[in-house]
N, C-alpha and C positions, 0 to 999 in steps of 0.2 A: 545482435539481438535487437531487432526492430519490429517486433510483433506489436500490432495495434489492436486494441480492444475497444469496442464502443458500448458504453453503458449510459442509458438515459440520454441519448443524443449527444453525449460527450465522448471524445476519444482520449484514450490513455495509451501510453507507450510502456511496454514492459522493459524496464531499464536494468533490472537485475533479477536473476533467478538462481537460487542456491539449492542444490540437491533435487532438481526437477520439482521445485516447490510450486510452480504455477499450475492451477487447475481452474480453467475458465468456468466449468459447470458449477463447481463449489463456490467460486467467487460470485457468480450471478445469483445463486441461491441465497447467499449470505448478504448481498448488497441491499442497502436501503438508501433513501434519498439523504439521509444524514451525512453520507460521505461525499455528496455532490460538490460541496464547497471546498474540499481539501485539494491541494496541489499534488500531493503524493499519498499513495495508499500502500501500507505495508501489510502483507498477508503472511502470517506465520502459523505453523501447526504445533499444537500442544495436545498430546493424547489423541492424535489423529483427527483433531477438530481444527478447522480454519478459524483464526482470529484475525480481525481487521483493525487497523489503527491509522488514522489520518494525520498527515503532517502538512505544514504550510510554509510558503515563502514569506519573508518578512513583509512584503507588500500586501499580503492577503489580510482582509479585515478580521478573519478568524484567528490570525496569528497570536500565539502567546508562547511563553517559555517552554511549556511542556509539549507543544506540537511543532517546534522549530525543526524544519527539515534537516538542518545541520546536526541534529541530535539523533538521526535515525540509527547510525551505527552504535551509538551509546545505548539506545533503547533496545536494540537487538541483544547486545551483551548483557544488559541488566534485567531485561524483562521477558526474554524468550528462552525456551529450553535450549540447553547446550547442544550445538550442532544440529538444531532443528532445520527443517526445510522451510524456505521462505521465498517471497518475491516482493519486488517494489515496482509500482506503477507510477508514472508521471503523467499528469494531465497535459494534453497538448493544446495549442492555441487554435488549431484549425478545425 
């Protein structure tokens, strides 16, 4: 799974997709520049609507405990609908 998506001149790699959760058209419609500073973007579906959440590496100036990329799995378990479809994008350096 090495799909690359470009948003606002930044490239993201699709690193995980569960239940065909990635929909580029919906992602682009939902995206705002708010997400540009995050290293990872989780997109999950609740009631057939896409929700986005940003996560960071520890080196990122936006890093804090609630957006720690090491807590993505925990976030999915605690804040997403059971067995919902979702995807994770990782910002690339090139």
